[in-house]
C-alpha positions in Angstrom: 1.4 -9.2 -43.7 -0.3 -6.8 -41.2 0.8 -3.3 -40.6 2.9 -3.4 -37.4 3.8 0.3 -36.9 6.4 2.7 -38.4 10.1 2.1 -38.4 11.6 4.3 -35.6 15.2 4.6 -36.7 16.2 6.8 -33.8 19.8 7.4 -35.0 18.8 8.8 -38.4 15.9 10.8 -37.1 17.9 12.4 -34.2 20.8 13.2 -36.5 18.5 14.8 -39.0 16.5 17.0 -36.6 19.7 17.9 -34.6 21.4 19.0 -37.7 18.3 21.0 -38.8 18.4 22.8 -35.5 22.1 23.5 -35.8 21.6 24.9 -39.3 18.7 27.1 -38.4 19.6 30.8 -38.3 19.1 32.6 -35.0 16.8 35.1 -36.6 14.4 32.3 -37.6 12.9 31.9 -34.2 9.6 30.2 -35.3 11.6 27.5 -37.3 13.9 26.9 -34.4 11.0 26.5 -32.0 9.2 24.1 -34.4 12.3 21.9 -34.8 13.1 21.9 -31.1 9.5 20.9 -30.5 9.9 18.0 -33.0 13.1 16.9 -31.2 11.1 16.9 -27.9 8.5 14.6 -29.4 11.3 12.2 -30.5 12.8 12.3 -27.0 9.3 11.4 -25.6 9.0 8.5 -28.0 12.6 7.3 -27.2 11.8 7.5 -23.5 8.7 5.3 -24.0 10.8 2.8 -25.9 13.9 2.7 -23.7 13.0 4.4 -20.5 16.2 6.5 -20.1 15.7 9.2 -17.5 18.2 11.4 -19.3 15.8 11.7 -22.3 12.9 12.6 -19.9 14.9 15.2 -18.1 16.2 16.8 -21.3 12.7 16.8 -22.9 11.1 18.4 -19.8 13.6 21.2 -19.5 13.2 21.9 -23.2 9.4 21.7 -23.1 9.2 24.3 -20.4 11.2 26.7 -22.5 9.2 25.9 -25.6 6.0 26.7 -23.7 7.3 30.1 -22.6 8.3 31.0 -26.1 5.1 29.8 -27.9 2.5 32.6 -28.4 -0.7 32.0 -26.6 -2.7 32.3 -29.9 -0.5 29.9 -31.9 -2.6 26.8 -32.9 0.5 24.5 -32.3 0.2 25.4 -28.6 -2.2 22.4 -28.2 0.4 20.0 -29.5 3.1 21.4 -27.3 0.9 21.4 -24.2 0.2 17.7 -24.9 3.9 16.9 -25.2 4.5 18.6 -21.8 1.5 16.9 -20.3 2.8 13.5 -21.4 6.3 14.2 -20.1 5.0 15.3 -16.7 2.9 12.2 -16.5 5.9 10.0 -17.2 7.9 11.7 -14.5 5.0 11.3 -12.1 4.9 7.5 -12.8 8.6 7.4 -12.0 8.9 9.7 -9.0 5.3 10.1 -7.7 5.2 13.9 -7.3 1.6 15.0 -7.1 2.5 18.4 -8.6 3.6 16.7 -11.8 0.3 14.9 -12.5 -1.7 17.9 -11.4 0.2 20.1 -13.9 -0.1 17.4 -16.6 -3.9 17.5 -16.2 -3.9 21.3 -16.3 -1.8 21.2 -19.6 -4.2 18.6 -21.0 -7.3 20.6 -20.2 -5.8 23.7 -21.8 -4.8 21.7 -24.9 -8.4 20.4 -25.2 -9.8 23.9 -24.9 -7.5 25.2 -27.7 -8.3 22.2 -29.9 -12.1 22.8 -29.5 -11.6 26.3 -31.0 -9.4 25.3 -34.0 -11.1 22.0 -35.2 -12.0 22.0 -38.9 -14.4 20.0 -41.1 -11.5 18.2 -42.6 -10.1 17.1 -39.2 -12.4 16.3 -36.3 -9.9 14.0 -34.6 -7.6 16.5 -32.8 -10.1 17.4 -30.0 -11.2 13.8 -29.6 -7.6 12.5 -29.4 -6.7 15.2 -26.8 -9.8 14.4 -24.8 -8.7 10.8 -24.7 -5.2 11.8 -23.7 -6.7 13.9 -20.9 -8.9 10.9 -19.8 -5.7 8.8 -19.5 -4.1 11.4 -17.2 -7.2 11.5 -14.9 -7.1 7.7 -14.8 -3.4 7.8 -13.9 -4.0 10.2 -11.0 -6.9 8.1 -9.8 -4.7 5.0 -9.8 -2.2 6.7 -7.6 -4.4 8.7 -5.3 -7.4 6.4 -5.2 -9.7 9.3 -6.2 -13.0 7.9 -7.5 -13.9 11.4 -8.7 -10.8 11.4 -11.0 -11.8 8.0 -12.4 -15.3 9.2 -13.0 -13.8 12.2 -14.9 -11.6 9.8 -16.9 -14.6 7.8 -18.0 -16.6 10.9 -18.8 -13.8 12.4 -20.9 -13.2 9.2 -22.8 -17.0 9.1 -23.5 -16.8 12.7 -24.8 -13.8 11.8 -27.0 -15.7 8.8 -28.6 -18.7 11.0 -29.4 -16.5 13.5 -31.3 -14.3 11.0 -33.2 -15.6 9.7 -36.5 -15.8 6.0 -37.1 -13.0 6.3 -39.6 -10.5 7.3 -36.9 -7.9 4.5 -36.9 -7.5 4.5 -33.1 -11.2 4.7 -32.2 -11.5 1.0 -31.4 -8.5 1.2 -29.1 -10.0 4.2 -27.3 -13.2 2.2 -26.8 -11.2 -0.7 -25.4 -9.3 1.7 -23.1 -12.7 3.1 -21.8 -13.7 -0.5 -21.1 -10.6 -0.9 -18.9 -11.5 2.3 -17.1 -15.0 1.0 -16.4 -13.5 -2.3 -15.1 -11.2 -0.2 -12.9 -14.2 1.6 -11.4 -15.8 -1.8 -10.7 -12.8 -2.8 -8.7 -13.3 0.3 -6.5 -17.1 0.4 -6.2 -18.1 -3.3 -6.9 -21.0 -2.0 -9.0 -21.6 -4.8 -11.5 -23.1 -2.4 -14.1 -19.6 -1.0 -14.7 -18.1 -4.4 -15.3 -21.0 -5.4 -17.5 -20.5 -2.2 -19.5 -16.8 -2.9 -19.8 -17.4 -6.4 -21.1 -20.1 -5.1 -23.5 -17.7 -2.4 -24.7 -14.8 -4.9 -25.3 -17.1 -7.4 -27.0 -18.1 -4.7 -29.4 -14.5 -3.9 -30.2 -13.6 -7.5 -30.6 -16.5 -7.9 -33.1 -15.4 -4.9 -35.2 -11.6 -5.0 -35.1 -9.9 -6.6 -38.1 -8.9 -10.2 -37.5 -5.2 -9.4 -38.4 -5.0 -6.3 -36.2 -1.9 -6.7 -34.1 -3.7 -5.6 -30.9 -6.4 -8.2 -31.3 -4.8 -10.9 -29.1 -4.2 -8.5 -26.3 -7.8 -7.2 -26.5 -9.2 -10.7 -26.4 -7.1 -11.7 -23.4 -8.2 -8.5 -21.6 -11.8 -9.4 -22.4 -11.1 -12.9 -20.9 -9.7 -11.3 -17.8 -12.9 -9.1 -17.4 -15.0 -12.3 -17.6 -12.7 -13.7 -15.0 -13.4 -10.7 -12.8 -17.1 -11.2 -13.1 -16.8 -14.8 -12.3 -14.9 -14.0 -9.1 -17.5 -11.5 -8.1 -20.7 -13.5 -9.0 -19.4 -17.1 -9.0 -21.2 -17.8 -12.3 -19.3 -20.7 -13.8 -20.4 -19.6 -17.3 -18.2 -16.5 -17.0 -15.2 -18.6 -16.1 -15.9 -20.7 -19.2 -16.1 -17.5 -21.3 -12.8 -16.3 -19.8 -11.1 -19.4 -20.9 -12.6 -19.3 -24.4 -11.6 -15.6 -24.9 -8.1 -16.4 -23.8 -8.0 -19.3 -26.2 -9.1 -17.0 -29.0 -6.3 -14.6 -28.0 -3.7 -17.4 -28.3 -5.2 -18.6 -31.6 -5.0 -15.1 -33.2 -1.6 -14.5 -31.7 -0.3 -17.6 -33.4 -2.1 -16.7 -36.7 -0.8 -13.1 -36.8 2.6 -13.7 -35.3 3.6 -17.3 -35.9 6.3 -18.7 -33.7 6.4 -15.4 -31.7 7.8 -15.5 -28.2 4.8 -13.3 -27.0 2.6 -16.4 -27.3 4.0 -17.4 -23.9 2.1 -14.6 -22.2 -1.2 -16.0 -23.6 -0.5 -19.6 -22.8 0.4 -18.6 -19.2 -2.9 -16.5 -19.0 -4.8 -19.7 -20.0 -2.9 -21.7 -17.4 -4.0 -19.2 -14.7 -7.7 -19.5 -15.7 -7.5 -23.3 -15.8 -5.8 -23.2 -12.4 -8.8 -21.3 -10.9 -11.3 -23.8 -12.4 -9.3 -26.8 -11.3 -9.2 -25.5 -7.7 -13.0 -24.9 -7.9 -14.1 -28.1 -9.5 -11.3 -30.5 -8.6 -11.3 -31.6 -12.2 -8.3 -33.6 -13.3 -8.9 -32.5 -16.9 -8.6 -28.8 -15.8 -5.4 -29.6 -14.0 -4.1 -31.4 -17.1 -4.9 -28.3 -19.2 -3.3 -26.0 -16.6 -0.1 -28.2 -16.8 -0.3 -28.2 -20.7 -0.5 -24.5 -21.0 2.0 -23.8 -18.2 4.5 -26.1 -20.0 3.7 -24.4 -23.3 4.4 -21.0 -21.7 7.8 -22.3 -20.6 8.5 -23.6 -24.1 7.5 -20.3 -25.8 9.3 -18.0 -23.3 13.1 -18.4 -23.6 15.3 -19.2 -20.7 15.8 -16.1 -18.5 12.5 -14.4 -19.5 10.9 -12.9 -16.4 7.4 -14.1 -17.4 8.6 -17.7 -16.9 7.9 -17.1 -13.3 4.1 -17.2 -13.8 4.4 -20.5 -15.8 6.5 -21.9 -13.0 3.9 -20.8 -10.5 1.1 -22.8 -12.2 3.4 -25.9 -12.5 3.7 -25.7 -8.8 -0.1 -25.5 -8.5 -0.3 -28.7 -10.6 2.0 -30.4 -8.2 0.0 -29.2 -5.2 -3.3 -30.3 -6.9 -2.0 -33.8 -7.4 -0.6 -34.0 -3.9 -3.9 -32.8 -2.3 -5.9 -35.3 -4.4 -3.9 -38.4 -3.5 -6.2 -40.6 -1.4 -3.3 -41.5 1.0 -0.1 -39.5 1.5 2.4 -42.2 1.9 6.1 -41.5 2.6 6.8 -42.5 -1.1 4.2 -40.0 -2.3 5.7 -37.3 -0.1 9.2 -37.9 -1.4 8.0 -37.9 -5.0 6.2 -34.6 -4.3 9.3 -33.0 -2.9 11.3 -34.1 -5.9 8.6 -32.6 -8.1 8.7 -29.3 -6.2 12.5 -28.9 -6.5 12.1 -27.7 -10.1 9.9 -24.7 -9.5 11.7 -23.9 -6.3 15.2 -23.8 -7.9 13.9 -22.2 -11.1 12.3 -19.3 -9.1 15.4 -18.9 -7.1 17.5 -18.6 -10.3 15.0 -16.4 -12.1 16.3 -13.2 -10.5 15.0 -11.0 -13.4 11.4 -12.0 -12.8 9.0 -9.3 -11.5 9.4 -9.1 -7.7 5.7 -9.4 -7.0 5.4 -12.6 -9.1 8.4 -14.1 -7.4 7.0 -13.3 -4.0 3.8 -15.0 -4.9 5.6 -18.1 -6.1 7.8 -18.3 -3.0 4.7 -18.0 -0.8 3.0 -20.8 -2.6 6.1 -23.0 -2.3 6.3 -22.2 1.4 2.6 -23.1 1.9 3.3 -26.4 0.1 6.3 -27.2 2.3 4.3 -26.4 5.5 1.6 -28.8 4.2 4.3 -31.4 3.9 5.7 -30.6 7.4 9.1 -29.5 6.0 9.7 -26.6 8.4 13.2 -25.6 7.3 12.3 -25.6 3.6 9.1 -23.7 4.3 11.0 -21.1 6.3 13.5 -20.7 3.4 10.6 -20.1 1.0 8.9 -17.6 3.2 12.1 -15.7 4.0 13.0 -15.6 0.3 9.7 -14.0 -0.4 10.2 -11.5 2.4 13.6 -10.6 1.2 12.1 -9.5 -2.2 9.9 -6.8 -0.6 12.6 -4.1 -0.8 12.8 -4.6 -4.6 9.2 -3.4 -5.0 8.9 0.1 -6.5 6.3 2.0 -4.5 5.8 4.5 -7.3 5.0 1.7 -9.8 1.8 0.9 -7.9 -1.0 3.0 -6.6 -1.8 2.6 -2.9 -4.9 0.4 -3.5 -2.9 -1.9 -5.7 -0.2 -2.2 -3.0 -2.9 -2.9 -0.4 -4.5 -5.5 -2.7 -1.3 -7.3 -3.4 0.0 -7.3 0.2 -3.5 -8.4 1.3 -3.3 -11.4 -0.9 0.2 -12.2 0.3 -0.4 -11.3 4.0 1.0 -13.4 6.8 4.5 -14.0 5.3 6.3 -12.8 8.4 4.0 -14.8 10.7 4.5 -18.0 8.7 8.2 -17.6 8.4 8.6 -16.9 12.1 6.5 -20.0 13.0 8.5 -22.3 10.6 11.9 -21.0 11.9 10.9 -21.9 15.5 9.4 -25.2 14.5 12.5 -26.0 12.5 14.7 -25.4 15.5 15.8 -21.8 14.7 16.5 -19.1 17.3 14.1 -16.5 18.7 16.3 -13.8 17.1 15.9 -15.3 13.6 12.2 -15.8 14.1 11.6 -12.2 15.3 13.6 -10.7 12.4 11.5 -12.7 9.9 8.3 -11.6 11.7 9.4 -7.9 11.6 10.6 -8.0 8.0 7.3 -9.6 6.8 5.0 -7.1 8.5 4.1 -3.4 8.1 5.3 -3.5 4.5 3.3 -0.4 3.4 4.5 1.7 6.3 8.1 0.4 5.7 8.0 1.5 2.1 6.8 5.0 3.2 9.5 5.2 5.9 12.2 4.1 3.4 11.1 6.7 0.9 11.3 9.4 3.5 14.5 8.3 5.2 16.8 6.2 2.9 15.4 7.5 -0.4 15.2 11.2 0.6 18.6 11.1 2.2 20.0 9.5 -1.0 18.4 12.3 -3.1 19.9 15.0 -0.9 23.4 13.3 -0.8 23.8 12.3 -4.5 21.0 13.3 -6.9 22.6 11.6 -9.9 22.9 8.3 -8.0 19.3 8.7 -6.8 18.1 9.1 -10.4 20.0 6.0 -11.5 18.7 4.0 -8.6 15.1 5.0 -9.3 15.4 4.3 -13.0 16.8 0.8 -12.4 14.3 -0.1 -9.7 11.5 0.9 -12.0 13.0 -1.1 -14.8 13.3 -4.4 -12.8 9.7 -4.0 -11.5 8.1 -3.3 -14.9 6.9 -5.9 -17.4 9.5 -6.9 -19.9 9.4 -4.7 -23.0 10.4 -7.0 -25.8 9.3 -5.2 -29.0 11.9 -3.9 -31.4 11.9 -0.3 -32.8 9.3 -1.4 -35.4 6.9 -2.6 -32.8 7.5 -6.3 -33.5 8.4 -9.0 -31.0 11.0 -11.5 -32.3 13.3 -14.0 -30.9 16.1 -11.5 -31.3 14.2 -8.7 -29.6 13.2 -11.1 -26.7 16.9 -12.1 -26.3 17.9 -8.4 -26.3 15.2 -7.5 -23.7 16.3 -10.4 -21.4 19.9 -9.4 -21.7 18.9 -5.8 -20.9 16.9 -6.9 -17.9 19.8 -9.0 -16.6 22.1 -6.1 -17.0 19.6 -3.8 -15.2 19.7 -6.2 -12.2 23.5 -6.3 -12.1 23.5 -2.5 -12.4 20.9 -2.2 -9.6 23.0 -4.4 -7.3 26.1 -2.4 -8.1 24.3 0.9 -7.5 22.9 -0.3 -4.2 26.5 -1.3 -3.2 27.7 2.1 -4.2 24.9 3.8 -2.2 25.8 1.8 0.9 29.4 3.2 0.7 28.0 6.7 1.2 28.0 8.4 4.6 24.8 7.7 6.6 23.6 5.2 4.0 25.4 2.1 5.0 22.0 0.4 5.9 20.3 1.5 2.7 17.3 -0.9 2.2 18.6 -3.5 4.6 16.6 -4.9 7.5 17.3 -4.0 11.1 19.9 -6.0 12.9 19.4 -7.8 16.2 21.6 -5.2 17.9 19.5 -2.4 16.5 16.3 -4.0 17.8 17.9 -4.3 21.2 19.0 -0.7 21.2 15.3 0.3 20.7 14.5 -1.3 24.1 16.7 1.3 26.0 13.6 3.0 27.3 11.7 -0.2 28.1 11.0 -3.7 26.8 9.3 -4.3 23.4 6.8 -7.2 23.0 5.7 -8.7 19.8 3.1 -11.5 19.4 2.9 -14.2 16.7 -0.4 -16.0 17.0 -1.1 -18.8 14.5 -3.3 -21.9 14.2 -0.4 -24.1 15.2 1.1 -22.1 18.1 1.2 -18.7 19.7 4.5 -17.1 20.8 5.5 -13.8 22.4 8.9 -12.3 21.6 10.4 -10.0 24.2 13.2 -7.6 23.3 15.3 -5.9 26.0 18.7 -4.3 26.0 20.2 -7.6 27.1 18.7 -9.9 24.5 15.8 -11.3 22.5 13.7 -14.2 24.0 10.5 -16.0 23.1 7.9 -17.6 25.3 5.3 -20.1 24.1 1.7 -19.2 25.1 -0.1 -22.5 25.1 -3.4 -21.0 26.4 -3.5 -18.4 23.6 -5.6 -20.4 21.1 -6.0 -18.9 17.7 -9.7 -19.9 17.6 -10.3 -18.0 20.9 -8.3 -15.0 19.6 -10.5 -14.9 16.4 -13.7 -15.0 18.5 -12.6 -12.2 20.7 -11.4 -10.0 17.8 -14.7 -10.6 16.1 -16.6 -9.3 19.1 -14.5 -6.2 19.3 -13.7 -5.3 15.7 -15.7 -7.3 13.2 -19.3 -6.4 12.4 -21.3 -4.9 15.3 -18.7 -4.4 18.1 -19.8 -4.9 21.7 -18.3 -1.4 22.4 -21.3 0.1 20.5 -24.9 0.0 21.5 -27.7 1.4 23.5 -27.0 2.9 27.0 -29.6 0.5 28.5 -27.3 -2.4 27.3 -24.0 -1.0 28.6 -23.7 -3.2 31.6 -24.1 -6.4 29.5 -21.6 -5.2 26.9 -19.1 -4.1 29.6 -19.4 -7.6 31.2 -18.5 -9.2 27.8 -15.5 -6.9 27.4 -14.3 -7.7 30.9 -14.4 -11.4 30.1 -12.2 -10.7 27.0 -9.8 -8.5 29.1 -9.5 -11.2 31.8 -8.7 -13.9 29.2 -6.1 -11.5 27.5 -4.4 -11.0 30.9 -4.3 -14.7 31.8 -3.2 -16.1 28.5 -1.0 -13.4 27.0 -0.1 -10.3 29.1 0.6 -11.9 32.5 2.9 -14.6 31.2 4.9 -12.0 29.3 5.2 -9.6 32.2 6.2 -12.5 34.4 8.9 -13.5 31.9 10.2 -9.9 31.9 10.2 -9.7 35.7 7.8 -6.8 35.7 5.1 -8.3 38.0 5.4 -6.7 41.4 3.3 -6.9 44.5 4.0 -3.2 45.4 3.4 -0.3 43.1 6.9 1.1 42.2 7.5 4.9 42.5 7.6 5.0 38.7 6.1 2.4 36.5 8.3 1.1 33.7 7.3 1.7 30.1 6.6 -1.1 27.6 5.8 -1.1 23.9 3.4 -3.5 22.3 4.0 -4.1 18.5 0.6 -4.2 17.1 0.8 -6.0 13.8 -1.3 -9.2 13.6 -4.6 -10.1 15.4 -3.1 -9.4 18.9 -2.6 -5.8 17.8 -6.4 -5.3 17.6 -6.9 -6.0 21.3 -6.5 -3.5 24.2 -3.4 -5.1 25.8 -2.9 -1.9 27.9 -6.3 -2.6 29.6 -5.9 -6.4 30.1 -6.9 -7.9 33.4 -9.5 -7.0 36.1 -9.9 -5.1 39.3 -8.5 -1.8 37.9 -7.6 0.5 40.8 -8.4 -2.2 43.4 -6.0 -5.1 42.5 -2.8 -5.7 40.7 -4.2 -8.2 38.2 -4.0 -5.9 35.2 -1.5 -4.3 32.8 -2.0 -0.7 34.2 -0.7 -1.7 37.6 2.7 -2.8 36.2 3.6 -0.8 33.1 2.9 2.3 31.1 1.8 0.9 27.7 2.5 2.3 24.2 1.7 0.8 20.9 3.7 0.8 17.7 3.1 -1.0 14.4 6.6 -2.3 13.8 10.1 -1.9 15.2 11.0 0.1 12.1 8.1 2.5 12.9 9.4 2.9 16.4 12.9 3.8 15.2 11.3 6.3 12.8 9.2 7.9 15.5 12.3 8.1 17.8 14.2 9.9 15.1 11.5 12.6 14.9 11.4 13.4 18.6 12.4 17.0 19.4 12.1 19.2 22.5 8.4 19.8 22.9 7.2 23.2 21.8 3.9 24.7 22.7 2.4 25.7 19.4 -1.1 24.2 19.4 -3.6 23.7 16.6 -7.2 22.8 17.5 -9.5 21.5 14.8 -13.1 21.2 15.8 -16.2 20.1 13.9 -19.4 20.9 15.9 -21.6 20.1 12.9 -20.5 17.5 10.4 -22.0 16.8 7.0 -23.7 13.4 6.9 -24.1 13.2 10.7 -27.4 14.1 12.3 -26.3 15.0 15.8 -23.9 17.9 16.5 -20.8 17.2 18.5 -20.3 18.9 21.9 -17.0 20.6 21.3 -17.2 23.9 23.2 -16.1 22.6 26.6 -13.2 20.5 25.3 -12.0 23.3 23.0 -12.1 25.9 25.9 -10.3 23.7 28.4 -7.7 22.4 26.0 -6.9 25.9 24.8 -6.6 27.1 28.4 -3.3 25.2 28.7 -1.6 27.1 25.9 -0.7 30.7 25.3 -1.6 31.4 21.7 -3.5 28.4 20.3 -4.8 28.4 16.7 -8.5 27.3 16.4 -9.9 26.0 13.1 -13.7 25.7 13.4 -15.3 23.6 10.7 -12.3 23.8 8.3 -11.7 22.3 4.9 -9.2 19.5 4.3 -6.8 22.0 2.6 -7.0 24.4 5.5 -6.0 21.6 7.9 -3.2 20.3 5.7 -1.8 23.7 5.5 -2.1 24.4 9.2 -0.5 21.1 10.1 2.8 22.3 8.5 3.4 24.8 11.4 1.8 23.0 14.3 3.7 21.2 17.1 0.6 19.8 18.8 -2.5 19.1 16.8 -5.8 18.4 18.7 -8.7 17.1 16.6 -12.3 17.1 18.0 -14.4 15.6 15.2 -15.9 12.4 13.8 -13.6 9.6 12.5 -14.5 6.8 10.2 -12.8 3.5 9.6 -13.3 1.5 6.4 -12.8 -2.2 6.3 -12.6 -2.7 2.5 -10.5 0.4 1.7 -8.6 1.4 4.8 -6.7 4.2 3.0 -10.1 5.9 2.8 -10.5 5.9 6.6 -10.2 9.4 8.0 -11.3 12.4 10.0 -14.5 14.0 8.7 -14.2 17.7 7.9 -16.4 20.2 6.1 -15.6 19.1 2.6 -14.9 15.4 3.2 -12.4 13.2 5.0 -8.8 13.9 5.8 -7.9 10.4 4.8 -5.1 8.0 5.6 -4.1 8.5 2.0 -4.0 12.3 2.4 -1.8 12.0 5.5 0.6 9.6 3.7 1.5 12.5 1.4 2.5 14.7 4.3 6.0 14.9 5.9 5.8 17.3 8.9 9.2 18.1 10.4 8.0 20.1 13.4 5.1 17.8 14.5 5.3 16.3 18.0 1.8 15.3 19.4 -1.4 14.5 17.6 -4.4 14.1 19.9 -7.3 12.5 18.0 -10.4 13.1 20.1 -12.5 11.2 17.5 -14.0 7.8 17.0 -12.1 4.6 16.2 -8.9 6.3 15.1 -6.7 3.2 15.9 -9.3 0.7 14.6 -8.1 -1.7 11.9 -11.0 -3.7 10.5 -9.3 -5.0 7.3 -8.9 -8.8 7.6 -6.4 -9.1 4.8 -4.2 -6.2 6.0 -4.1 -7.1 9.7 -0.3 -7.1 9.5 -0.2 -3.5 8.2 -1.9 -1.5 10.9 -3.5 0.9 8.5 -5.6 3.4 10.4 -5.8 7.1 11.1 -3.6 7.2 14.1 -0.7 5.3 12.5 -1.0 7.6 9.5 -0.4 10.6 11.8 2.7 8.7 13.0 4.0 8.3 9.5 3.2 11.9 8.7 5.7 13.0 11.3 4.0 12.9 14.7 6.2 10.8 17.1 3.3 10.7 19.6 -0.3 10.1 18.7 -3.3 9.6 21.1 -5.9 7.5 19.4 -8.9 5.3 20.3 -9.6 1.7 19.7 -13.4 2.2 19.5 -15.8 5.2 19.6 -15.3 7.2 22.8 -18.0 8.9 24.8 -18.3 12.6 24.2 -18.6 13.3 28.0 -15.5 11.2 28.8 -13.5 12.7 25.9 -14.0 16.3 27.2 -12.6 15.2 30.5 -9.6 13.1 29.4 -8.2 15.7 27.0 -7.8 18.7 29.4 -6.5 16.4 32.1 -3.9 15.0 29.7 -2.6 18.5 28.9 -2.6 19.4 32.6 -0.4 16.4 33.5 1.7 16.9 30.3 2.6 20.5 31.4 3.4 19.4 34.9 5.8 16.7 33.5 7.5 19.2 31.2 8.0 21.7 34.0 9.8 18.9 35.9 12.0 18.4 32.7 10.9 14.8 32.3 11.8 12.9 29.2 9.5 14.1 26.3 8.6 10.6 25.2 7.9 9.4 28.7 5.8 12.3 29.8 3.3 12.0 26.9 2.5 8.3 27.5 2.4 8.7 31.3 0.1 11.8 30.9 -2.4 9.8 29.0 -2.4 6.9 31.4 -2.8 9.1 34.4 -5.5 11.2 32.7 -7.5 8.0 32.0 -7.1 6.7 35.6 -8.3 10.0 36.9 -11.8 9.1 35.6 -12.2 6.2 38.0 -14.1 6.6 41.2 -13.4 4.9 44.5 -16.0 3.9 47.1 -15.6 7.3 48.8 -15.0 9.4 45.7 -17.9 9.6 43.3 -17.1 13.1 42.1 -14.0 14.3 40.2 -12.0 17.4 41.2 -13.9 19.6 38.8 -17.3 18.4 39.9 -18.1 15.8 37.2 -19.3 12.4 38.2 -16.5 9.8 38.0 -17.0 6.4 36.4 -16.4 3.0 37.7 -13.3 1.3 36.5 -15.5 -1.6 35.5 -16.9 0.6 32.8 -14.1 -0.5 30.5 -16.0 0.6 27.4 -15.8 4.2 28.7 -12.1 4.5 29.7 -10.2 1.7 27.8 -10.3 3.0 24.2 -7.6 5.6 24.7 -4.1 4.6 23.7 -0.7 6.1 23.1 1.0 5.2 19.8 4.6 6.1 19.1 7.9 6.9 20.7 
């Protein structure tokens, strides 16, 4: 029988150490401190086993006191620092406070420093163990912040640890395996194959050396199989997929040998089913489909009823059904009916399996929806997609790092669009369809908004209830912990874990109900109602598009109702073509000056198409097309999620300044990612103050040509009494200054990343102020962010087109209700004219006591229009040469985002 870990009898141990503390005389300070420290270690272990926040809180309070009382030259300080570091890291995983993980790393580094000074010939393991512990902390921070530097540091520290540790260290092989996972994680970020190859080589080495009866062997082999799967998905080498399957088979074989008839076998059979599913889809092999079914059914057999991991097995059974359906030569009514009967099992089972991990259940519901769409069952498809959307609020943002959230949402993108389409095709109302569209888009921003409004309000109102809610939400989002206190997994421990998970779900529902009974929290984690969407239209209509391969629809929200209009001329294929010309690859907005006329002509063709097929029908339906220019143009908000949000709707049409066949002649346009984001921006609007921060970067590392900033800086500052100027600042200087600024004006380079949009940002002296950096800010006094930089509202990420992740939207979420951004790189000459004119018109509007929100959007539109020349007016008021309105590349990138 293999060694399975020590028996952790918490009751006996806690009683013993507590009694020892009670009996320790007050004058025996060292003994008391040592015993209190041991109690803290026990609290840490119990928290790991049971996840009770009370244990973590108690241990952290005690650890801080213990650290204050421990002499700096005491050798035990290294152990106590490590205990505190671990506790801080656990709290960081639960609550996401950057201060916690930063302090955890500081404690870990100090512990390593002390250990390096006290190591002896008899024990060379302490420094190595603490180095590995520190590496894990760096890896954790990297996972949450996306810092590649932290991941590099984690890999470096783990390498140092392995050099120090002797081969007889019992955990050495596990540390090697952990380093392999870190390397694989770096591959996910950099896509450098050498990291993945080294990870595989490292894990192969461990697999060869580890004892065949070692309890962690099955997990190690399955991880190795997953790494081969990663390499297959990157290179397409079928041999790697074969190795992935073989390693997972070995994992299952050793699992059954070491732990016969153990419920954990279900995890490994399901892992095999996943790999066979990938190969069946690639090869079309009926044998692979049969193996997928065999292992999925085995997973259901091993995993008892109610086990959350049954969701994955059900997902692959659904894949089997879809495989058979797709490979039928002729889909007769009889085959379709048989298929529907076959799909009822996974559909009902997933609906019942409430204790499954939310992300897994979302994935299953999406697959089921895809299948029902394929089968032209619109109402059933709509049910599946809306069921998936309704699970989003159960996700714990702090349980995933931002890249993981983006990756998962990217794989499941389009839920709102599909649900909305299916509702309308199934005879549903425009109201239902729009709610589904809204609830399935802008998930990442929605999670941030919820954490800053609902979650922060809950913490302020009732901290105890907040702690309980966060604890339960983390519990239901985490993998099922089914080991008993000895480290074993048995039928009894599985049953206990399932029962505990079911109780957690019931408790979470009860706590959510209790939260909604509190003042100002009645809508806690609930979607917006139709009435709330209509109230948002009090300052002007809101328009949202849903373009799909089957049909394109515009939803129009006014204070009197929600309507939809079908757009038959808005073909998805044409939309993709135009988006590709503007956003994907080499945009027509970028090129040599000698080629400007040709590129402008292409853009005018797109804008003309956009007017005819989308904007004009919408404005007509809203009654906003007029033959005479009104005294004051009405405002209109374009919701920008989806492909339509990548196009300059505000500039659609032709004959700007000479005809009325364009958007600018009828409305003042603003953009917003979602209705929820609009409500959030409106909440943050305050009377406009005049405290200005100007950030300029005349010379930027990595850019050859300097930016002409002097003229724009001088003329923008002239409109304010005591502006603050940061010339070539660091990221930290800017972050700190933003805390007190009402208006922030940036004159610098901006970069937009397609594969990692959270790394998009404004380039400063020591790197980028990224979307990720801005997501960590919550600025209460902020009002206007003017981003005189390139492509700040550019969203190049195909899989996250429903998320509107770009620099400008990040400033919105950071607290700025108004943001001026650009769809594509703006001319330096034009930028230094638009910005001063914007502030001139803004000040005029404020002096007239116009509505704050109105005056910002109107000031931008008028500032842009002031660039145009007429036949008799080639020069602007300040002597600069005006541009033709046909030069749409020059004037059209500027947009207002927000309230």
